C-alpha positions as CSV (number, residue, x, y, z in Angstrom):
1,M,127.3,-158.9,-1.0
2,T,127.7,-159.1,-4.8
3,A,131.1,-161.8,-4.7
4,K,134.0,-160.1,-5.9
5,T,135.4,-161.5,-10.1
6,V,138.7,-162.6,-10.4
7,L,140.6,-162.8,-13.8
8,I,142.9,-165.7,-13.7
9,V,145.9,-165.2,-16.4
10,D,148.0,-167.9,-17.7
11,D,149.0,-170.6,-19.8
12,E,149.7,-173.5,-17.6
13,A,146.0,-174.4,-18.1
14,P,146.7,-177.0,-14.3
15,I,147.3,-174.1,-13.2
16,R,145.4,-172.0,-13.9
17,E,142.9,-175.1,-12.4
18,M,144.1,-175.4,-9.2
19,I,143.8,-171.3,-8.3
20,A,139.8,-171.8,-10.0
21,V,139.2,-174.1,-7.3
22,A,140.8,-172.8,-4.1
23,L,139.0,-169.6,-5.4
24,E,135.9,-170.7,-5.9
25,M,135.7,-172.5,-2.1
26,A,136.5,-169.0,-1.2
27,D,133.4,-168.1,-3.2
28,Y,134.6,-165.8,-5.2
29,R,133.4,-165.5,-9.0
30,V,136.2,-167.1,-11.7
31,L,137.3,-166.1,-14.9
32,E,140.5,-167.0,-17.1
33,A,142.3,-166.3,-20.0
34,D,145.3,-168.1,-21.2
35,N,146.6,-164.9,-23.2
36,A,147.7,-161.2,-22.4
37,Q,145.2,-160.9,-25.3
38,D,141.8,-162.7,-24.9
39,A,142.7,-161.3,-21.3
40,H,142.8,-157.7,-21.9
41,A,139.4,-158.3,-23.6
42,M,138.0,-160.2,-20.7
43,V,138.8,-157.4,-18.8
44,V,137.4,-154.4,-20.8
45,D,133.4,-157.1,-21.7
46,H,133.5,-158.2,-17.6
47,Q,135.0,-155.3,-16.0
48,P,137.2,-157.8,-12.6
49,D,137.5,-156.7,-9.4
50,L,141.1,-157.9,-9.7
51,L,143.7,-159.8,-12.4
52,L,145.4,-163.0,-11.3
53,L,148.5,-162.7,-13.9
54,D,150.8,-164.7,-15.2
55,W,154.7,-163.1,-15.3
56,M,155.5,-165.1,-18.2
57,M,153.4,-166.3,-21.0
58,P,154.0,-166.9,-24.8
59,G,153.5,-163.8,-27.4
60,T,152.4,-160.5,-25.2
61,S,154.1,-161.1,-21.2
62,G,152.0,-160.5,-18.7
63,I,154.3,-157.5,-17.6
64,E,153.6,-155.7,-21.2
65,L,149.8,-156.4,-20.3
66,A,150.3,-155.3,-17.1
67,R,151.7,-152.6,-18.2
68,R,149.2,-151.9,-21.1
69,L,146.3,-151.9,-18.3
70,K,147.4,-149.2,-16.1
71,R,147.9,-146.5,-19.6
72,E,144.4,-147.1,-20.0
73,E,142.2,-144.6,-17.8
74,T,138.9,-147.3,-17.7
75,T,141.5,-150.4,-16.9
76,A,144.8,-148.0,-14.3
77,E,142.9,-148.5,-11.1
78,L,142.3,-152.2,-11.8
79,P,144.4,-154.4,-8.9
80,I,146.9,-156.8,-10.4
81,I,149.0,-159.6,-8.6
82,M,151.4,-161.1,-10.7
83,L,151.8,-165.4,-10.3
84,T,155.6,-165.6,-11.2
85,A,158.3,-167.6,-11.0
86,K,160.9,-165.1,-10.9
87,G,162.1,-164.8,-7.2
88,E,165.6,-162.3,-7.9
89,E,163.8,-158.8,-5.9
90,D,165.3,-157.5,-9.0
91,N,162.1,-158.6,-10.6
92,K,159.8,-158.4,-8.6
93,I,160.6,-154.4,-8.8
94,Q,160.4,-154.5,-11.9
95,G,156.7,-156.1,-11.5
96,L,156.3,-153.9,-8.8
97,E,156.9,-151.0,-11.1
98,A,154.5,-152.3,-14.0
99,G,152.0,-151.6,-11.7
100,A,151.7,-154.4,-10.3
101,D,149.9,-154.4,-6.3
102,D,151.2,-157.1,-5.1
103,Y,153.9,-160.7,-6.8
104,I,153.2,-164.0,-5.6
105,T,156.4,-166.4,-6.6
106,K,155.8,-170.1,-7.8
107,P,154.7,-172.4,-6.0
108,F,152.8,-171.6,-3.4
109,S,149.6,-172.7,-1.4
110,P,146.0,-171.4,-2.4
111,R,146.2,-171.0,1.3
112,E,148.8,-168.0,0.5
113,L,147.4,-167.1,-2.2
114,V,144.1,-165.9,-1.3
115,A,145.0,-164.7,1.7
116,R,147.2,-162.3,-0.4
117,L,144.5,-161.6,-2.5
118,K,141.7,-160.8,0.4
119,A,144.7,-158.1,1.1
120,V,144.8,-156.4,-2.1
121,L,140.8,-156.0,-2.4
122,R,141.0,-154.7,1.9
123,R,143.4,-151.6,0.6
124,T,140.0,-150.0,-1.2
125,T,138.8,-146.9,0.2
126,P,136.3,-147.0,2.7
127,R,133.1,-146.5,1.9
128,G,130.4,-143.5,2.9
129,V,131.3,-140.5,1.2
130,E,134.3,-137.5,2.7
131,D,134.7,-134.9,2.6
132,P,137.3,-133.0,-0.5
133,I,140.6,-132.2,1.0
134,E,142.7,-129.9,-0.3
135,I,146.5,-128.3,0.6
136,E,147.6,-125.8,-1.7
137,G,146.1,-126.2,-4.6
138,L,146.5,-130.5,-4.8
139,L,142.4,-131.6,-4.5
140,L,142.0,-134.8,-3.4
141,D,137.8,-135.9,-3.9
142,P,137.4,-139.1,-1.3
143,A,133.4,-139.2,-2.9
144,S,134.7,-139.3,-6.8
145,H,137.6,-141.4,-5.8
146,R,139.7,-137.8,-7.6
147,V,143.1,-136.0,-7.6
148,S,143.5,-132.3,-9.3
149,S,146.4,-130.8,-9.0
150,Y,145.9,-127.0,-9.9
151,G,142.5,-127.9,-11.2
152,K,144.0,-130.3,-13.9
153,S,143.2,-134.3,-13.4
154,V,146.5,-136.4,-11.5
155,D,146.9,-140.2,-12.6
156,M,147.6,-142.8,-10.6
157,G,147.0,-146.2,-9.5
158,P,144.5,-147.2,-6.1
159,T,148.0,-148.0,-4.4
160,E,148.8,-145.0,-4.7
161,Y,145.9,-143.0,-4.3
162,R,145.5,-145.3,-0.9
163,L,149.4,-143.5,-0.5
164,L,148.1,-139.9,-0.3
165,Q,145.0,-139.9,1.0
166,F,146.6,-141.1,4.1
167,F,149.3,-138.6,4.0
168,M,146.7,-135.8,3.3
169,T,145.2,-136.9,7.2
170,H,147.9,-137.8,8.9
171,Q,150.8,-134.1,7.5
172,E,153.4,-133.1,9.3
173,R,154.1,-136.2,10.7
174,A,156.5,-138.5,9.9
175,Y,156.0,-142.1,9.3
176,T,158.7,-145.4,9.0
177,R,158.1,-147.9,6.2
178,G,156.5,-150.5,8.3
179,Q,153.6,-147.7,10.0
180,L,152.6,-146.9,6.0
181,L,152.4,-150.9,5.9
182,D,150.5,-151.4,8.4
183,Q,148.4,-148.1,7.6
184,V,147.6,-148.4,4.0
185,W,148.8,-152.1,3.0
186,G,147.0,-153.2,6.3
187,G,148.6,-155.8,9.2
188,N,148.7,-159.0,8.0
189,V,149.8,-158.3,4.3
190,Y,153.1,-159.9,3.1
191,V,154.4,-157.0,1.4
192,E,158.3,-156.0,1.8
193,E,159.3,-152.6,2.7
194,R,161.2,-151.4,-0.3
195,T,158.2,-152.2,-2.3
196,V,157.1,-148.4,0.4
197,D,160.1,-146.9,-2.4
198,V,158.3,-147.6,-4.8
199,H,155.0,-146.5,-4.2
200,I,156.2,-143.5,-2.9
201,R,158.4,-143.0,-6.1
202,R,155.4,-143.2,-7.9
203,L,153.0,-140.8,-5.8
204,R,155.4,-138.6,-6.2
205,K,156.3,-139.0,-10.5
206,A,152.4,-138.6,-10.2
207,L,152.0,-135.3,-8.4
208,G,154.4,-133.4,-10.9
209,E,155.4,-130.1,-9.2
210,H,153.5,-131.5,-6.1
211,N,155.6,-133.8,-5.4
212,R,157.5,-131.0,-2.9
213,L,155.3,-132.2,-0.4
214,I,156.5,-135.9,-0.2
215,Q,159.5,-135.2,2.0
216,T,161.4,-138.1,3.1
217,V,163.2,-138.1,6.8
218,R,166.7,-139.2,6.7
219,G,166.6,-142.1,8.8
220,T,162.4,-142.5,9.7
221,G,160.7,-142.7,6.6
222,Y,158.5,-140.5,4.9
223,R,156.2,-137.4,5.6
224,F,153.7,-135.3,4.3
225,S,154.1,-131.7,4.7
226,A,153.5,-128.1,2.8
227,R,156.0,-126.7,5.6
228,G,159.3,-126.2,3.6
């Protein structure tokens, strides 16, 4: 099995070195950059499997780089974990809104970092050809990993895609945030339930008029339904 490649972007060399040692011991290939410009070039050239991105850096910040990568078609699905000294909830939500799949607050242990990284990488769609699913003009094709609305391509991040795939294969049932975390993020992931609301909001925005299919169930969570 080919080793996954992780790009570490942090302006502090000791932190990059500590992370690199932990990841190499866990059999990951490691790339390093100390600023956003170099990091962007390395993402384009080397196509890493995951980005570990420091929030605060001189020049272009990590959050600005995350937004840029999510806007560009070739890098929109790159999983991103934000590294941040900012522990306040608003900053965490801001990182998720910018397109990050997870965040980890400094200081952190190498063991925790590797566990979080594995969890994010595990969240990819299972391999194998699966049949497309269509509901009222909304088409999800797992084989090509594409979503379209009335024949027009819909752009969304990898977490939103997994959420939509789960919803479209489990229609008409209400799920709590905790159940969605278990099903879509995986049972051993350190993610707050409010994270689900952030990704639901992003998914609804991406779906445009099809956002009506994702219904809020008051006091419970969410349901995917073609019924009113």
